[in-house]
N, C-alpha and C positions, 0 to 999 in steps of 0.2 A: 155331519165330518166336517173339514176343509182339510185339506191334503199339502203337502210338502211337496213340491217338484224341482227335482234336485235339476242343477245344469251339468253338463258333460259336459268337458274337452272333448272336441271331431276323434283323438285316438286317444286311446289310452297303454299305458305302456303296463305291459302284463306283468313286469319285475315287481312292480310298484303295490301289483294286483294282489301278487303271491305274499307280498312284505303283510299287505291289509290282511288279509287272509290267516295268516304265521299270529295275528298281532289278535286273532278271533277267540284264539285258543291261550291267551294267558290269560291266569288268574284276575280277578276285579278288585283290584284296591278297592274300588267305592263296594262293592257285596260289604268286605270285609270287615271297611269300618263300619257298615251297615249293622251288622251281627254283632259288632263288639258293643257299639251302642244299645243294644235291647229293640233295634228299631224292627218293626215288624215284614217277616219275609214274605209279602203279598204270594211269590208263585204264579203258577199261570191262570188266565184268568179269560174273561169271555163279556162284554158287554152287554147289557142287557136292558129292558123297557124305556129306551130310547120315543120310540115314536108309539107309543103304545095305550091304548085308549084306559089303563085299569088308575092312571090317578084320575080320572072322568067318571069312575062309577061303572068301569065295564063295557061302556061298546067301544067296537074294530079292539080288542084285546087277545091278540093270537096266544099270549106269553101266559099260564099257568101256573101260579107258586110252586106245584108240583114238579113242574119242571128244575125248580133247584134240587130237587132229590137226583134229577139224571145231572146235575152239571158235577155236583160233586161226586156220582157214582165212576161219573165217564175220566175223573182225577183232575177237576179244575179246582183252585185253594181259592178262589177270588173270582167278587164278581164286583162288575162296575158296571154302580145305578147311575142311566144316563137322565139327568133329573133337569125338565127346563122351567125352572123356579119362577122366573119374570112374569110368566103365563095366568098365573094361579095368585099373582098379589094384585089388592084391592088399591083403594083411596090411603094413601101415605104408603105407599110400597108393604101394605100388610098381607104377606103371606093368608089364606084361604086354611082355618082351623080344620078342615077336612079332609084336605089335600096333607096334612099335614101326617092325621092321623091317619092317613092311607100311605104314608112314608112311615111310618114306624114302622104299619103289620109289615110292609116288605122286608125294611131290617131286620126285626127279631125273628121275620122266616128266614131270612138268609140267615143270622146267627142261629138260629134253630139245626141246622142242615151243616153246623160247623166250617161254614165259608165265610173269607172276610166282606166286607162288605166297605165298595169306596163310595159317596153320593158327592157326583161328577157335576159341577152348574154346567149345565149342557149349552147357553145362550149364545151361541157364538158368533150368530146373524147379529144378534141385535147387537153384540159387544162390537164387531170387527166394522160395523157401518157407522154407531154414534156412541163413540168412547164414552161423548160427558152423560147420556143416557144411561149407559150400560153403568159407568161408575157409582151413580148415584144407587142404582138398583142391584147393583153386586153388592154393595156395602150394606144397605138393609138387609138383602136374604142374609149372609154370613152375622148377621147384629143379631139374627133374630135364632138360627140355626145354633150358630155357637150357642147360646141361653139354652136354649131346645136342648139340648143335647150332654148340657154341663153334667159330669158326675155320671153320664147315661151310655150305655154301651161302647163300653172303653175298646172294643174292639175294631169301630170303626174309623174309618179313614176319610179327612173330606178333601177337597180335591177342586179348588178355589176356583176354577173357572178351565173349560176346554178351549183346549187353540185360540188363544188371543190373537189377534192378530189384523190383518188388513186394514180396517184408518189406525187401528194404534198402534203407534211404536214404541221402542222397544224402550225409551224413557217412562211415555209414560203406562208402558203395563207393569215396568218395576215401581212406580209410586203407586198407581192403583195399588199393586199386590202386598204391597211394603202395609197400606191404611189396611188392606183384609186379613192380613199375618196378624197386625197389630189389634182386631177387634175380633178374631179367633182368639189369640194368644191371653185375652184380658178375661175369659172364663175356663177356654180349653189349653192349659200352659205346657201339657208334655203330649197332647193328643198329632199323632202323625199327619201331615199335610201335605197335600203332591202340589204342586210349582212344575205351569207347565214352559220349555222355554217358547217364545215368540213364533208363529208358526207360519213361517214366512220359508220362500225358495232355501235361505241361505244356511236355514238351520241356524240361528245365532244364537247360539248357546254362551261363550264369552264374551256376551253382552248380558246377561241375565242376573243381577243382583239380588243376593240372599244377603240377609242377618248372618254375619261369623256365628253368632252364640245360638242358632236357633238349628240345633242338631235333628231335632226331629221333623224335618223334612228331606222330600222325597219329589227328583226333578223326571218330570216328562217330558215326552216327545213320540210323534205317531208317525210313521213310517208308510208311503204309500209309492217310494221312487223305483221304480220312473210309471210317473202316470199315465200313460199314454196303454204300458199293457196291463197296471191295476182295475183302470176302470174303461176301458174295452168294451163298448157297448151298453154301456149305460144312459139307459135313456132318454133321461131326465136332462141330458147335453148333448147339445147340441152339434158340440167337435166329435167327443169321445161316442157317441152313439154310432158311427160310421165308420169309424175304424174297428179292426177286427178283419181277421184272426192273425194275433198275434203272440210270440213264444217266448218263453224267458226259461234261462239257465245256463247259457253259453259261460266259459272265462270271464268274459269280462263281463255277463251280467253280476256274476258275483262277485266280482272285485271290486266294482263299482257300488254295490252296497256292501260291502267291506269297508272299503276305503267313508262310508259314510258314520258307518257305525264307529270306527277308528276315530272318529272326530269325539265321539260324544264319551268314547274311553279314556281318550288322555286329559278331555276333560274332567272327569269325574273321580281321573284318580288325583291329579292335582289340586280339585278342591274338595277331595276324599265325602262324595253327596253319592248315594244309593239314588240308580238310575232304573225309571219307568217306562217301560215301551206302550203306552197305554192302546196304543191302534194301529193296527197291521190289517189289509185284509187284501180279499181279489174278486173283483165282481164273476158273477157266474157265466158273462156267458165267453169268458176266456177258456181258451183250449183244458181241458181236464187235466194233465199231465202234465203243464206248465203254471197250472193254478196251484194244487199238490205240491208240485218241485218247486216253487215259491213260500209259499206258507212254512215249508220245511224248511228250509233253509235260511229262513229271519227268524221263527220260531229258536232252532237248534242256537245258530248263532247267537241270539237275547240268554239263549241258557247256558253257551259256555265264556260269554261275559258277566254271569250274575247279575243279568238284570230279570227283573218280573216282569210279564207280559199280559196281553187282556186281546184276544182278537175281537175283530168287527166283522159281523157280532152273531149273535144267538138265532134271531129271525128277521125276519123282513128282509134286505134284502143283505148280499155277501151273503148267506144264513148257514148257517152249522149245522139247524135242527130245521128239517122239515116238520112246521107245528099240525102241517093237516093229518101226516100221517104219525106225530108225535113220537120220530124216531131220529138219530140224528143221522145228518149225509156221513156215509162211513170215509171214503176215500177224506173229509176235507176230516175228520177229527179225528186222521190214522195219523197225516198231517203234522196237527198241532200235538199231538200226543199221541209217540208210537206207541203202541204196546209192550207192556213189560217182558223181556226173556225170560 
């Protein structure tokens, strides 16, 4: 998980903020376009298995496949499987068949619960720091995955790469994305594929180059702004570990988020592309009320815009689920999926 850090002017015009808030309530033409094309409606989802030992055979593996039943019952419609494929590559970038069989089993368990599986290639740190090395591995990954799932698991969605960015420029990402899409489309011409906006501060969605004739694409971005709030107290960061408690929920706070979402909305309507908010979350050291207020605001805004979304994440940190107690954290779940009236 690498995050977009939004930059704000020293003062924000509240009138403009209210304009953006009103825009959130407008119908999403991108969502309508997706529906008319028969694209899957991913709906509400949650990220799973990113840092779980299931791939190595079960050591340090808090996630239980039975947890998929709890995910379905809670009201989620899909799961985003965070898969670090590069570390399971041997000579010639060949993926380990034993690990691939475990991946098959996970996908089948997801489908058995009537959930949509997204297979997300999650090797962010390699790809943000070693663009050439990433390119070779990423193309090898999709060559093997696309061939393996040709004609299989039609509800499975591919996500080309989690959070391209770092040392990777927009031009480099567009070129690599185009090559990977070409590889995938040779064997999976109609499979839904998720393509990310470059994950840098400015969220440069206007720089994203997609093949105009490929309408089976979903565009994704991640949202953790403002980073000082969402990552306050995070122990892995010398900076954020010392920050907090910080609140969130003022009119200015909401207007800033609305402005960010409005940028994506305008692009999606112009390009007639569906949008997927693939990650958002707040670290657990944040004040509880502010954390749930933020999560509710982001999730409901995405709902109103017709965007599918996935919370980061099921267990480990930012967790919505307590693995030790085998129970949802009720305040987080209510913020994400309010009880039906």
